[in-house]
PDB file of N, H, CA, C and O in Angstrom:
ATOM      1  N   MET A   1       8.789  -2.004 -15.285  1.00  0.00           N
ATOM      2  CA  MET A   1       7.417  -1.748 -15.652  1.00  0.00           C
ATOM      3  C   MET A   1       7.330  -0.345 -16.242  1.00  0.00           C
ATOM      4  O   MET A   1       7.978   0.581 -15.753  1.00  0.00           O
ATOM      5  N   THR A   2       6.547  -0.196 -17.267  1.00  0.00           N
ATOM      6  H   THR A   2       6.021  -0.948 -17.664  1.00  0.00           H
ATOM      7  CA  THR A   2       6.400   1.093 -17.934  1.00  0.00           C
ATOM      8  C   THR A   2       5.192   1.880 -17.439  1.00  0.00           C
ATOM      9  O   THR A   2       4.948   2.983 -17.928  1.00  0.00           O
ATOM     10  N   HIS A   3       4.440   1.358 -16.500  1.00  0.00           N
ATOM     11  H   HIS A   3       4.638   0.462 -16.103  1.00  0.00           H
ATOM     12  CA  HIS A   3       3.245   2.031 -15.981  1.00  0.00           C
ATOM     13  C   HIS A   3       3.628   3.040 -14.896  1.00  0.00           C
ATOM     14  O   HIS A   3       4.397   2.723 -13.989  1.00  0.00           O
ATOM     15  N   LEU A   4       3.087   4.251 -14.996  1.00  0.00           N
ATOM     16  H   LEU A   4       2.462   4.509 -15.733  1.00  0.00           H
ATOM     17  CA  LEU A   4       3.264   5.275 -13.971  1.00  0.00           C
ATOM     18  C   LEU A   4       2.152   5.108 -12.932  1.00  0.00           C
ATOM     19  O   LEU A   4       0.979   4.989 -13.288  1.00  0.00           O
ATOM     20  N   TRP A   5       2.522   5.099 -11.649  1.00  0.00           N
ATOM     21  H   TRP A   5       3.474   5.196 -11.360  1.00  0.00           H
ATOM     22  CA  TRP A   5       1.571   4.865 -10.570  1.00  0.00           C
ATOM     23  C   TRP A   5       1.321   6.165  -9.795  1.00  0.00           C
ATOM     24  O   TRP A   5       1.917   6.353  -8.734  1.00  0.00           O
ATOM     25  N   PRO A   6       0.467   7.062 -10.284  1.00  0.00           N
ATOM     26  CA  PRO A   6       0.158   8.263  -9.487  1.00  0.00           C
ATOM     27  C   PRO A   6      -0.670   7.874  -8.260  1.00  0.00           C
ATOM     28  O   PRO A   6      -1.570   7.038  -8.342  1.00  0.00           O
ATOM     29  N   TYR A   7      -0.353   8.487  -7.138  1.00  0.00           N
ATOM     30  H   TYR A   7       0.378   9.166  -7.071  1.00  0.00           H
ATOM     31  CA  TYR A   7      -1.029   8.200  -5.878  1.00  0.00           C
ATOM     32  C   TYR A   7      -1.885   9.381  -5.435  1.00  0.00           C
ATOM     33  O   TYR A   7      -1.570  10.537  -5.715  1.00  0.00           O
ATOM     34  N   CYS A   8      -2.973   9.065  -4.739  1.00  0.00           N
ATOM     35  H   CYS A   8      -3.229   8.126  -4.512  1.00  0.00           H
ATOM     36  CA  CYS A   8      -3.778  10.046  -4.027  1.00  0.00           C
ATOM     37  C   CYS A   8      -3.924   9.484  -2.623  1.00  0.00           C
ATOM     38  O   CYS A   8      -4.367   8.347  -2.458  1.00  0.00           O
ATOM     39  N   GLY A   9      -3.555  10.267  -1.602  1.00  0.00           N
ATOM     40  H   GLY A   9      -3.195  11.191  -1.736  1.00  0.00           H
ATOM     41  CA  GLY A   9      -3.513   9.690  -0.276  1.00  0.00           C
ATOM     42  C   GLY A   9      -4.260  10.460   0.786  1.00  0.00           C
ATOM     43  O   GLY A   9      -4.615  11.626   0.615  1.00  0.00           O
ATOM     44  N   THR A  10      -4.493   9.763   1.904  1.00  0.00           N
ATOM     45  H   THR A  10      -4.205   8.815   2.043  1.00  0.00           H
ATOM     46  CA  THR A  10      -5.112  10.363   3.082  1.00  0.00           C
ATOM     47  C   THR A  10      -4.320   9.939   4.311  1.00  0.00           C
ATOM     48  O   THR A  10      -3.761   8.843   4.364  1.00  0.00           O
ATOM     49  N   LEU A  11      -4.284  10.820   5.285  1.00  0.00           N
ATOM     50  H   LEU A  11      -4.738  11.710   5.242  1.00  0.00           H
ATOM     51  CA  LEU A  11      -3.596  10.577   6.551  1.00  0.00           C
ATOM     52  C   LEU A  11      -4.647  10.538   7.650  1.00  0.00           C
ATOM     53  O   LEU A  11      -5.513  11.410   7.712  1.00  0.00           O
ATOM     54  N   ASP A  12      -4.578   9.532   8.516  1.00  0.00           N
ATOM     55  H   ASP A  12      -3.874   8.824   8.466  1.00  0.00           H
ATOM     56  CA  ASP A  12      -5.584   9.422   9.578  1.00  0.00           C
ATOM     57  C   ASP A  12      -5.414  10.542  10.607  1.00  0.00           C
ATOM     58  O   ASP A  12      -4.417  11.263  10.590  1.00  0.00           O
ATOM     59  N   ALA A  13      -6.388  10.678  11.496  1.00  0.00           N
ATOM     60  H   ALA A  13      -7.198  10.092  11.510  1.00  0.00           H
ATOM     61  CA  ALA A  13      -6.400  11.770  12.474  1.00  0.00           C
ATOM     62  C   ALA A  13      -5.195  11.746  13.401  1.00  0.00           C
ATOM     63  O   ALA A  13      -4.719  12.801  13.820  1.00  0.00           O
ATOM     64  N   ASP A  14      -4.695  10.561  13.728  1.00  0.00           N
ATOM     65  H   ASP A  14      -5.082   9.704  13.387  1.00  0.00           H
ATOM     66  CA  ASP A  14      -3.526  10.450  14.607  1.00  0.00           C
ATOM     67  C   ASP A  14      -2.208  10.625  13.860  1.00  0.00           C
ATOM     68  O   ASP A  14      -1.140  10.618  14.471  1.00  0.00           O
ATOM     69  N   GLN A  15      -2.283  10.782  12.534  1.00  0.00           N
ATOM     70  H   GLN A  15      -3.151  10.788  12.038  1.00  0.00           H
ATOM     71  CA  GLN A  15      -1.118  10.951  11.668  1.00  0.00           C
ATOM     72  C   GLN A  15      -0.139   9.785  11.779  1.00  0.00           C
ATOM     73  O   GLN A  15       1.078   9.968  11.771  1.00  0.00           O
ATOM     74  N   LYS A  16      -0.704   8.580  11.883  1.00  0.00           N
ATOM     75  H   LYS A  16      -1.693   8.431  11.890  1.00  0.00           H
ATOM     76  CA  LYS A  16       0.120   7.368  11.969  1.00  0.00           C
ATOM     77  C   LYS A  16      -0.124   6.406  10.818  1.00  0.00           C
ATOM     78  O   LYS A  16       0.667   5.487  10.603  1.00  0.00           O
ATOM     79  N   VAL A  17      -1.217   6.607  10.070  1.00  0.00           N
ATOM     80  H   VAL A  17      -1.859   7.354  10.245  1.00  0.00           H
ATOM     81  CA  VAL A  17      -1.544   5.710   8.957  1.00  0.00           C
ATOM     82  C   VAL A  17      -1.772   6.549   7.702  1.00  0.00           C
ATOM     83  O   VAL A  17      -2.682   7.376   7.648  1.00  0.00           O
ATOM     84  N   LEU A  18      -0.925   6.320   6.692  1.00  0.00           N
ATOM     85  H   LEU A  18      -0.185   5.648   6.736  1.00  0.00           H
ATOM     86  CA  LEU A  18      -1.041   6.983   5.395  1.00  0.00           C
ATOM     87  C   LEU A  18      -1.556   5.956   4.402  1.00  0.00           C
ATOM     88  O   LEU A  18      -0.899   4.946   4.152  1.00  0.00           O
ATOM     89  N   THR A  19      -2.747   6.215   3.828  1.00  0.00           N
ATOM     90  H   THR A  19      -3.280   7.036   4.031  1.00  0.00           H
ATOM     91  CA  THR A  19      -3.342   5.311   2.847  1.00  0.00           C
ATOM     92  C   THR A  19      -3.208   5.952   1.479  1.00  0.00           C
ATOM     93  O   THR A  19      -3.715   7.048   1.242  1.00  0.00           O
ATOM     94  N   LEU A  20      -2.520   5.260   0.581  1.00  0.00           N
ATOM     95  H   LEU A  20      -2.108   4.369   0.774  1.00  0.00           H
ATOM     96  CA  LEU A  20      -2.264   5.753  -0.770  1.00  0.00           C
ATOM     97  C   LEU A  20      -3.050   4.918  -1.768  1.00  0.00           C
ATOM     98  O   LEU A  20      -2.880   3.700  -1.831  1.00  0.00           O
ATOM     99  N   ASP A  21      -3.908   5.564  -2.548  1.00  0.00           N
ATOM    100  H   ASP A  21      -4.046   6.553  -2.497  1.00  0.00           H
ATOM    101  CA  ASP A  21      -4.712   4.884  -3.565  1.00  0.00           C
ATOM    102  C   ASP A  21      -4.093   5.097  -4.937  1.00  0.00           C
ATOM    103  O   ASP A  21      -3.577   6.173  -5.239  1.00  0.00           O
ATOM    104  N   SER A  22      -4.150   4.051  -5.769  1.00  0.00           N
ATOM    105  H   SER A  22      -4.568   3.177  -5.524  1.00  0.00           H
ATOM    106  CA  SER A  22      -3.621   4.139  -7.120  1.00  0.00           C
ATOM    107  C   SER A  22      -4.367   3.161  -8.010  1.00  0.00           C
ATOM    108  O   SER A  22      -5.144   2.331  -7.539  1.00  0.00           O
ATOM    109  N   GLU A  23      -4.115   3.276  -9.308  1.00  0.00           N
ATOM    110  H   GLU A  23      -3.483   3.950  -9.691  1.00  0.00           H
ATOM    111  CA  GLU A  23      -4.680   2.337 -10.267  1.00  0.00           C
ATOM    112  C   GLU A  23      -3.550   1.866 -11.161  1.00  0.00           C
ATOM    113  O   GLU A  23      -2.697   2.650 -11.577  1.00  0.00           O
ATOM    114  N   GLY A  24      -3.556   0.571 -11.450  1.00  0.00           N
ATOM    115  H   GLY A  24      -4.249  -0.066 -11.112  1.00  0.00           H
ATOM    116  CA  GLY A  24      -2.483   0.012 -12.260  1.00  0.00           C
ATOM    117  C   GLY A  24      -2.931  -1.231 -12.993  1.00  0.00           C
ATOM    118  O   GLY A  24      -4.104  -1.602 -12.955  1.00  0.00           O
ATOM    119  N   PRO A  25      -1.986  -1.873 -13.663  1.00  0.00           N
ATOM    120  CA  PRO A  25      -2.309  -3.071 -14.444  1.00  0.00           C
ATOM    121  C   PRO A  25      -2.882  -4.187 -13.559  1.00  0.00           C
ATOM    122  O   PRO A  25      -2.427  -4.408 -12.436  1.00  0.00           O
ATOM    123  N   CYS A  26      -3.869  -4.867 -14.086  1.00  0.00           N
ATOM    124  H   CYS A  26      -4.238  -4.687 -14.998  1.00  0.00           H
ATOM    125  CA  CYS A  26      -4.491  -5.996 -13.389  1.00  0.00           C
ATOM    126  C   CYS A  26      -3.552  -7.198 -13.417  1.00  0.00           C
ATOM    127  O   CYS A  26      -2.889  -7.440 -14.425  1.00  0.00           O
ATOM    128  N   PHE A  27      -3.489  -7.948 -12.324  1.00  0.00           N
ATOM    129  H   PHE A  27      -4.028  -7.751 -11.504  1.00  0.00           H
ATOM    130  CA  PHE A  27      -2.634  -9.136 -12.253  1.00  0.00           C
ATOM    131  C   PHE A  27      -3.092 -10.236 -13.207  1.00  0.00           C
ATOM    132  O   PHE A  27      -2.271 -10.984 -13.738  1.00  0.00           O
ATOM    133  N   THR A  28      -4.405 -10.334 -13.421  1.00  0.00           N
ATOM    134  H   THR A  28      -5.071  -9.726 -12.989  1.00  0.00           H
ATOM    135  CA  THR A  28      -4.947 -11.486 -14.150  1.00  0.00           C
ATOM    136  C   THR A  28      -5.394 -11.187 -15.574  1.00  0.00           C
ATOM    137  O   THR A  28      -5.628 -12.116 -16.347  1.00  0.00           O
ATOM    138  N   ASP A  29      -5.518  -9.917 -15.939  1.00  0.00           N
ATOM    139  H   ASP A  29      -5.328  -9.163 -15.311  1.00  0.00           H
ATOM    140  CA  ASP A  29      -5.968  -9.550 -17.288  1.00  0.00           C
ATOM    141  C   ASP A  29      -5.109  -8.400 -17.786  1.00  0.00           C
ATOM    142  O   ASP A  29      -5.249  -7.271 -17.316  1.00  0.00           O
ATOM    143  N   GLU A  30      -4.227  -8.675 -18.729  1.00  0.00           N
ATOM    144  H   GLU A  30      -4.113  -9.592 -19.111  1.00  0.00           H
ATOM    145  CA  GLU A  30      -3.273  -7.653 -19.177  1.00  0.00           C
ATOM    146  C   GLU A  30      -3.937  -6.465 -19.868  1.00  0.00           C
ATOM    147  O   GLU A  30      -3.301  -5.427 -20.052  1.00  0.00           O
ATOM    148  N   ASN A  31      -5.205  -6.601 -20.254  1.00  0.00           N
ATOM    149  H   ASN A  31      -5.722  -7.444 -20.104  1.00  0.00           H
ATOM    150  CA  ASN A  31      -5.914  -5.498 -20.909  1.00  0.00           C
ATOM    151  C   ASN A  31      -6.773  -4.687 -19.942  1.00  0.00           C
ATOM    152  O   ASN A  31      -7.460  -3.753 -20.355  1.00  0.00           O
ATOM    153  N   ALA A  32      -6.736  -5.038 -18.666  1.00  0.00           N
ATOM    154  H   ALA A  32      -6.178  -5.796 -18.330  1.00  0.00           H
ATOM    155  CA  ALA A  32      -7.579  -4.362 -17.669  1.00  0.00           C
ATOM    156  C   ALA A  32      -6.705  -3.644 -16.649  1.00  0.00           C
ATOM    157  O   ALA A  32      -5.499  -3.874 -16.559  1.00  0.00           O
ATOM    158  N   SER A  33      -7.343  -2.779 -15.893  1.00  0.00           N
ATOM    159  H   SER A  33      -8.323  -2.593 -15.966  1.00  0.00           H
ATOM    160  CA  SER A  33      -6.658  -2.120 -14.784  1.00  0.00           C
ATOM    161  C   SER A  33      -7.376  -2.479 -13.487  1.00  0.00           C
ATOM    162  O   SER A  33      -8.504  -2.973 -13.494  1.00  0.00           O
ATOM    163  N   ALA A  34      -6.695  -2.218 -12.377  1.00  0.00           N
ATOM    164  H   ALA A  34      -5.779  -1.817 -12.371  1.00  0.00           H
ATOM    165  CA  ALA A  34      -7.256  -2.549 -11.071  1.00  0.00           C
ATOM    166  C   ALA A  34      -6.905  -1.438 -10.090  1.00  0.00           C
ATOM    167  O   ALA A  34      -5.987  -0.654 -10.332  1.00  0.00           O
ATOM    168  N   LYS A  35      -7.636  -1.374  -8.986  1.00  0.00           N
ATOM    169  H   LYS A  35      -8.382  -2.011  -8.789  1.00  0.00           H
ATOM    170  CA  LYS A  35      -7.356  -0.396  -7.936  1.00  0.00           C
ATOM    171  C   LYS A  35      -6.485  -1.045  -6.871  1.00  0.00           C
ATOM    172  O   LYS A  35      -6.685  -2.197  -6.488  1.00  0.00           O
ATOM    173  N   TYR A  36      -5.512  -0.266  -6.405  1.00  0.00           N
ATOM    174  H   TYR A  36      -5.350   0.671  -6.716  1.00  0.00           H
ATOM    175  CA  TYR A  36      -4.560  -0.729  -5.409  1.00  0.00           C
ATOM    176  C   TYR A  36      -4.467   0.270  -4.268  1.00  0.00           C
ATOM    177  O   TYR A  36      -4.800   1.444  -4.429  1.00  0.00           O
ATOM    178  N   GLN A  37      -4.015  -0.203  -3.118  1.00  0.00           N
ATOM    179  H   GLN A  37      -3.744  -1.156  -2.987  1.00  0.00           H
ATOM    180  CA  GLN A  37      -3.697   0.667  -1.986  1.00  0.00           C
ATOM    181  C   GLN A  37      -2.363   0.238  -1.397  1.00  0.00           C
ATOM    182  O   GLN A  37      -2.075  -0.952  -1.270  1.00  0.00           O
ATOM    183  N   ASP A  38      -1.555   1.231  -1.040  1.00  0.00           N
ATOM    184  H   ASP A  38      -1.789   2.198  -1.144  1.00  0.00           H
ATOM    185  CA  ASP A  38      -0.392   1.029  -0.193  1.00  0.00           C
ATOM    186  C   ASP A  38      -0.694   1.742   1.106  1.00  0.00           C
ATOM    187  O   ASP A  38      -1.044   2.922   1.100  1.00  0.00           O
ATOM    188  N   ILE A  39      -0.563   1.041   2.221  1.00  0.00           N
ATOM    189  H   ILE A  39      -0.278   0.083   2.226  1.00  0.00           H
ATOM    190  CA  ILE A  39      -0.886   1.602   3.530  1.00  0.00           C
ATOM    191  C   ILE A  39       0.381   1.573   4.373  1.00  0.00           C
ATOM    192  O   ILE A  39       0.912   0.506   4.681  1.00  0.00           O
ATOM    193  N   ILE A  40       0.857   2.755   4.739  1.00  0.00           N
ATOM    194  H   ILE A  40       0.426   3.622   4.488  1.00  0.00           H
ATOM    195  CA  ILE A  40       2.061   2.894   5.551  1.00  0.00           C
ATOM    196  C   ILE A  40       1.625   3.268   6.962  1.00  0.00           C
ATOM    197  O   ILE A  40       0.919   4.255   7.167  1.00  0.00           O
ATOM    198  N   GLU A  41       2.055   2.468   7.928  1.00  0.00           N
ATOM    199  H   GLU A  41       2.629   1.667   7.761  1.00  0.00           H
ATOM    200  CA  GLU A  41       1.653   2.694   9.316  1.00  0.00           C
ATOM    201  C   GLU A  41       2.886   2.836  10.207  1.00  0.00           C
ATOM    202  O   GLU A  41       3.819   2.036  10.133  1.00  0.00           O
ATOM    203  N   ILE A  42       2.871   3.858  11.039  1.00  0.00           N
ATOM    204  H   ILE A  42       2.114   4.508  11.099  1.00  0.00           H
ATOM    205  CA  ILE A  42       3.920   4.040  12.041  1.00  0.00           C
ATOM    206  C   ILE A  42       3.461   3.323  13.299  1.00  0.00           C
ATOM    207  O   ILE A  42       2.530   3.770  13.968  1.00  0.00           O
ATOM    208  N   ILE A  43       4.115   2.205  13.623  1.00  0.00           N
ATOM    209  H   ILE A  43       4.871   1.842  13.078  1.00  0.00           H
ATOM    210  CA  ILE A  43       3.788   1.448  14.822  1.00  0.00           C
ATOM    211  C   ILE A  43       4.407   2.152  16.032  1.00  0.00           C
ATOM    212  O   ILE A  43       3.729   2.404  17.028  1.00  0.00           O
ATOM    213  N   ASP A  44       5.686   2.461  15.935  1.00  0.00           N
ATOM    214  H   ASP A  44       6.237   2.257  15.126  1.00  0.00           H
ATOM    215  CA  ASP A  44       6.396   3.267  16.931  1.00  0.00           C
ATOM    216  C   ASP A  44       7.629   3.867  16.244  1.00  0.00           C
ATOM    217  O   ASP A  44       7.807   3.702  15.037  1.00  0.00           O
ATOM    218  N   ASP A  45       8.473   4.560  17.006  1.00  0.00           N
ATOM    219  H   ASP A  45       8.328   4.694  17.986  1.00  0.00           H
ATOM    220  CA  ASP A  45       9.624   5.239  16.403  1.00  0.00           C
ATOM    221  C   ASP A  45      10.571   4.288  15.680  1.00  0.00           C
ATOM    222  O   ASP A  45      11.306   4.711  14.788  1.00  0.00           O
ATOM    223  N   ASP A  46      10.563   3.021  16.050  1.00  0.00           N
ATOM    224  H   ASP A  46       9.965   2.678  16.775  1.00  0.00           H
ATOM    225  CA  ASP A  46      11.498   2.061  15.484  1.00  0.00           C
ATOM    226  C   ASP A  46      10.858   1.010  14.582  1.00  0.00           C
ATOM    227  O   ASP A  46      11.543   0.101  14.112  1.00  0.00           O
ATOM    228  N   HIS A  47       9.573   1.120  14.338  1.00  0.00           N
ATOM    229  H   HIS A  47       9.016   1.858  14.719  1.00  0.00           H
ATOM    230  CA  HIS A  47       8.873   0.090  13.557  1.00  0.00           C
ATOM    231  C   HIS A  47       7.782   0.728  12.705  1.00  0.00           C
ATOM    232  O   HIS A  47       6.854   1.347  13.227  1.00  0.00           O
ATOM    233  N   HIS A  48       7.903   0.570  11.392  1.00  0.00           N
ATOM    234  H   HIS A  48       8.657   0.066  10.968  1.00  0.00           H
ATOM    235  CA  HIS A  48       6.879   0.998  10.433  1.00  0.00           C
ATOM    236  C   HIS A  48       6.503  -0.212   9.592  1.00  0.00           C
ATOM    237  O   HIS A  48       7.303  -1.134   9.432  1.00  0.00           O
ATOM    238  N   THR A  49       5.279  -0.214   9.052  1.00  0.00           N
ATOM    239  H   THR A  49       4.628   0.534   9.182  1.00  0.00           H
ATOM    240  CA  THR A  49       4.884  -1.265   8.117  1.00  0.00           C
ATOM    241  C   THR A  49       4.363  -0.635   6.833  1.00  0.00           C
ATOM    242  O   THR A  49       3.890   0.502   6.832  1.00  0.00           O
ATOM    243  N   MET A  50       4.458  -1.386   5.743  1.00  0.00           N
ATOM    244  H   MET A  50       4.843  -2.309   5.744  1.00  0.00           H
ATOM    245  CA  MET A  50       3.805  -1.015   4.495  1.00  0.00           C
ATOM    246  C   MET A  50       3.062  -2.243   3.987  1.00  0.00           C
ATOM    247  O   MET A  50       3.650  -3.307   3.794  1.00  0.00           O
ATOM    248  N   THR A  51       1.765  -2.079   3.775  1.00  0.00           N
ATOM    249  H   THR A  51       1.288  -1.214   3.931  1.00  0.00           H
ATOM    250  CA  THR A  51       0.906  -3.144   3.296  1.00  0.00           C
ATOM    251  C   THR A  51       0.359  -2.743   1.935  1.00  0.00           C
ATOM    252  O   THR A  51      -0.059  -1.602   1.739  1.00  0.00           O
ATOM    253  N   SER A  52       0.364  -3.683   0.996  1.00  0.00           N
ATOM    254  H   SER A  52       0.704  -4.610   1.156  1.00  0.00           H
ATOM    255  CA  SER A  52      -0.211  -3.440  -0.329  1.00  0.00           C
ATOM    256  C   SER A  52      -1.407  -4.356  -0.511  1.00  0.00           C
ATOM    257  O   SER A  52      -1.380  -5.528  -0.133  1.00  0.00           O
ATOM    258  N   GLN A  53      -2.465  -3.793  -1.102  1.00  0.00           N
ATOM    259  H   GLN A  53      -2.487  -2.841  -1.409  1.00  0.00           H
ATOM    260  CA  GLN A  53      -3.663  -4.589  -1.333  1.00  0.00           C
ATOM    261  C   GLN A  53      -4.328  -4.198  -2.638  1.00  0.00           C
ATOM    262  O   GLN A  53      -4.096  -3.119  -3.183  1.00  0.00           O
ATOM    263  N   LEU A  54      -5.168  -5.114  -3.128  1.00  0.00           N
ATOM    264  H   LEU A  54      -5.356  -5.991  -2.685  1.00  0.00           H
ATOM    265  CA  LEU A  54      -5.830  -5.012  -4.424  1.00  0.00           C
ATOM    266  C   LEU A  54      -7.333  -5.106  -4.211  1.00  0.00           C
ATOM    267  O   LEU A  54      -7.799  -5.928  -3.421  1.00  0.00           O
ATOM    268  N   LEU A  55      -8.091  -4.272  -4.907  1.00  0.00           N
ATOM    269  H   LEU A  55      -7.712  -3.605  -5.549  1.00  0.00           H
ATOM    270  CA  LEU A  55      -9.555  -4.331  -4.840  1.00  0.00           C
ATOM    271  C   LEU A  55     -10.054  -5.334  -5.874  1.00  0.00           C
ATOM    272  O   LEU A  55      -9.825  -5.166  -7.071  1.00  0.00           O
ATOM    273  N   THR A  56     -10.734  -6.373  -5.409  1.00  0.00           N
ATOM    274  H   THR A  56     -10.920  -6.510  -4.436  1.00  0.00           H
ATOM    275  CA  THR A  56     -11.248  -7.411  -6.312  1.00  0.00           C
ATOM    276  C   THR A  56     -12.572  -6.954  -6.931  1.00  0.00           C
ATOM    277  O   THR A  56     -13.198  -6.018  -6.432  1.00  0.00           O
ATOM    278  N   PRO A  57     -13.001  -7.611  -8.016  1.00  0.00           N
ATOM    279  CA  PRO A  57     -14.266  -7.216  -8.658  1.00  0.00           C
ATOM    280  C   PRO A  57     -15.480  -7.279  -7.733  1.00  0.00           C
ATOM    281  O   PRO A  57     -16.463  -6.574  -7.960  1.00  0.00           O
ATOM    282  N   ASP A  58     -15.425  -8.122  -6.686  1.00  0.00           N
ATOM    283  H   ASP A  58     -14.626  -8.695  -6.502  1.00  0.00           H
ATOM    284  CA  ASP A  58     -16.566  -8.200  -5.764  1.00  0.00           C
ATOM    285  C   ASP A  58     -16.486  -7.170  -4.633  1.00  0.00           C
ATOM    286  O   ASP A  58     -17.293  -7.208  -3.703  1.00  0.00           O
ATOM    287  N   GLY A  59     -15.516  -6.252  -4.709  1.00  0.00           N
ATOM    288  H   GLY A  59     -14.862  -6.221  -5.464  1.00  0.00           H
ATOM    289  CA  GLY A  59     -15.439  -5.157  -3.744  1.00  0.00           C
ATOM    290  C   GLY A  59     -14.635  -5.445  -2.489  1.00  0.00           C
ATOM    291  O   GLY A  59     -14.687  -4.661  -1.541  1.00  0.00           O
ATOM    292  N   GLN A  60     -13.895  -6.541  -2.453  1.00  0.00           N
ATOM    293  H   GLN A  60     -13.853  -7.178  -3.223  1.00  0.00           H
ATOM    294  CA  GLN A  60     -13.096  -6.901  -1.287  1.00  0.00           C
ATOM    295  C   GLN A  60     -11.634  -6.499  -1.505  1.00  0.00           C
ATOM    296  O   GLN A  60     -11.089  -6.682  -2.594  1.00  0.00           O
ATOM    297  N   TRP A  61     -11.005  -5.953  -0.464  1.00  0.00           N
ATOM    298  H   TRP A  61     -11.447  -5.804   0.421  1.00  0.00           H
ATOM    299  CA  TRP A  61      -9.581  -5.668  -0.523  1.00  0.00           C
ATOM    300  C   TRP A  61      -8.823  -6.930  -0.134  1.00  0.00           C
ATOM    301  O   TRP A  61      -9.108  -7.537   0.898  1.00  0.00           O
ATOM    302  N   VAL A  62      -7.855  -7.323  -0.960  1.00  0.00           N
ATOM    303  H   VAL A  62      -7.623  -6.830  -1.798  1.00  0.00           H
ATOM    304  CA  VAL A  62      -7.052  -8.514  -0.718  1.00  0.00           C
ATOM    305  C   VAL A  62      -5.595  -8.080  -0.534  1.00  0.00           C
ATOM    306  O   VAL A  62      -4.986  -7.502  -1.434  1.00  0.00           O
ATOM    307  N   ARG A  63      -5.057  -8.368   0.637  1.00  0.00           N
ATOM    308  H   ARG A  63      -5.552  -8.837   1.368  1.00  0.00           H
ATOM    309  CA  ARG A  63      -3.667  -8.036   0.946  1.00  0.00           C
ATOM    310  C   ARG A  63      -2.740  -9.007   0.218  1.00  0.00           C
ATOM    311  O   ARG A  63      -2.931 -10.222   0.274  1.00  0.00           O
ATOM    312  N   PHE A  64      -1.728  -8.456  -0.469  1.00  0.00           N
ATOM    313  H   PHE A  64      -1.572  -7.469  -0.514  1.00  0.00           H
ATOM    314  CA  PHE A  64      -0.784  -9.351  -1.139  1.00  0.00           C
ATOM    315  C   PHE A  64       0.655  -9.120  -0.712  1.00  0.00           C
ATOM    316  O   PHE A  64       1.547  -9.840  -1.162  1.00  0.00           O
ATOM    317  N   MET A  65       0.907  -8.134   0.147  1.00  0.00           N
ATOM    318  H   MET A  65       0.183  -7.550   0.512  1.00  0.00           H
ATOM    319  CA  MET A  65       2.256  -7.920   0.624  1.00  0.00           C
ATOM    320  C   MET A  65       2.231  -7.091   1.906  1.00  0.00           C
ATOM    321  O   MET A  65       1.447  -6.150   2.028  1.00  0.00           O
ATOM    322  N   THR A  66       3.085  -7.441   2.852  1.00  0.00           N
ATOM    323  H   THR A  66       3.723  -8.205   2.753  1.00  0.00           H
ATOM    324  CA  THR A  66       3.317  -6.615   4.034  1.00  0.00           C
ATOM    325  C   THR A  66       4.811  -6.595   4.290  1.00  0.00           C
ATOM    326  O   THR A  66       5.457  -7.641   4.343  1.00  0.00           O
ATOM    327  N   GLY A  67       5.357  -5.394   4.448  1.00  0.00           N
ATOM    328  H   GLY A  67       4.832  -4.544   4.405  1.00  0.00           H
ATOM    329  CA  GLY A  67       6.772  -5.241   4.775  1.00  0.00           C
ATOM    330  C   GLY A  67       6.908  -4.582   6.138  1.00  0.00           C
ATOM    331  O   GLY A  67       6.143  -3.679   6.476  1.00  0.00           O
ATOM    332  N   HIS A  68       7.875  -5.031   6.915  1.00  0.00           N
ATOM    333  H   HIS A  68       8.497  -5.765   6.640  1.00  0.00           H
ATOM    334  CA  HIS A  68       8.166  -4.443   8.224  1.00  0.00           C
ATOM    335  C   HIS A  68       9.515  -3.752   8.144  1.00  0.00           C
ATOM    336  O   HIS A  68      10.498  -4.339   7.692  1.00  0.00           O
ATOM    337  N   TYR A  69       9.555  -2.526   8.578  1.00  0.00           N
ATOM    338  H   TYR A  69       8.756  -2.049   8.945  1.00  0.00           H
ATOM    339  CA  TYR A  69      10.775  -1.729   8.575  1.00  0.00           C
ATOM    340  C   TYR A  69      11.128  -1.436  10.022  1.00  0.00           C
ATOM    341  O   TYR A  69      10.365  -0.783  10.735  1.00  0.00           O
ATOM    342  N   ARG A  70      12.287  -1.920  10.456  1.00  0.00           N
ATOM    343  H   ARG A  70      12.907  -2.450   9.877  1.00  0.00           H
ATOM    344  CA  ARG A  70      12.695  -1.781  11.856  1.00  0.00           C
ATOM    345  C   ARG A  70      14.054  -1.106  11.943  1.00  0.00           C
ATOM    346  O   ARG A  70      14.979  -1.428  11.198  1.00  0.00           O
ATOM    347  N   ARG A  71      14.151  -0.169  12.864  1.00  0.00           N
ATOM    348  H   ARG A  71      13.399   0.093  13.470  1.00  0.00           H
ATOM    349  CA  ARG A  71      15.420   0.487  13.141  1.00  0.00           C
ATOM    350  C   ARG A  71      16.209  -0.385  14.115  1.00  0.00           C
ATOM    351  O   ARG A  71      15.670  -0.884  15.103  1.00  0.00           O
ATOM    352  N   VAL A  72      17.479  -0.556  13.819  1.00  0.00           N
ATOM    353  H   VAL A  72      17.917  -0.150  13.017  1.00  0.00           H
ATOM    354  CA  VAL A  72      18.333  -1.311  14.732  1.00  0.00           C
ATOM    355  C   VAL A  72      19.378  -0.361  15.304  1.00  0.00           C
ATOM    356  O   VAL A  72      19.770   0.615  14.663  1.00  0.00           O
ATOM    357  N   ALA A  73      19.816  -0.659  16.505  1.00  0.00           N
ATOM    358  H   ALA A  73      19.498  -1.451  17.026  1.00  0.00           H
ATOM    359  CA  ALA A  73      20.814   0.190  17.152  1.00  0.00           C
ATOM    360  C   ALA A  73      22.135   0.096  16.416  1.00  0.00           C
ATOM    361  O   ALA A  73      22.531  -0.980  15.967  1.00  0.00           O
ATOM    362  N   ALA A  74      22.821   1.233  16.291  1.00  0.00           N
ATOM    363  H   ALA A  74      22.500   2.107  16.656  1.00  0.00           H
ATOM    364  CA  ALA A  74      24.132   1.264  15.651  1.00  0.00           C
ATOM    365  C   ALA A  74      25.147   0.549  16.537  1.00  0.00           C
ATOM    366  O   ALA A  74      25.090   0.637  17.764  1.00  0.00           O
ATOM    367  N   LYS A  75      26.064  -0.152  15.904  1.00  0.00           N
ATOM    368  H   LYS A  75      26.110  -0.223  14.908  1.00  0.00           H
ATOM    369  CA  LYS A  75      27.079  -0.885  16.666  1.00  0.00           C
ATOM    370  C   LYS A  75      28.334  -0.065  16.841  1.00  0.00           C
ATOM    371  O   LYS A  75      29.293  -0.528  17.458  1.00  0.00           O
TER     372      LYS A  75
END
């Protein structure tokens, strides 16, 4: 993709949830742009998640991806 995704983010008071806002190409209209969020959450020392969502024209955030990152013990 040739689009640059600059982020502007906020960290919650507990410093466990980082919300990153960006704007990028719309999924359904190649001539339009849309607002997106990536939300990174620290569940515990061994488990983090990253959720991506899109702001629809009616003002609703729609989640389209969630990734789980887990630390495993070394063998």
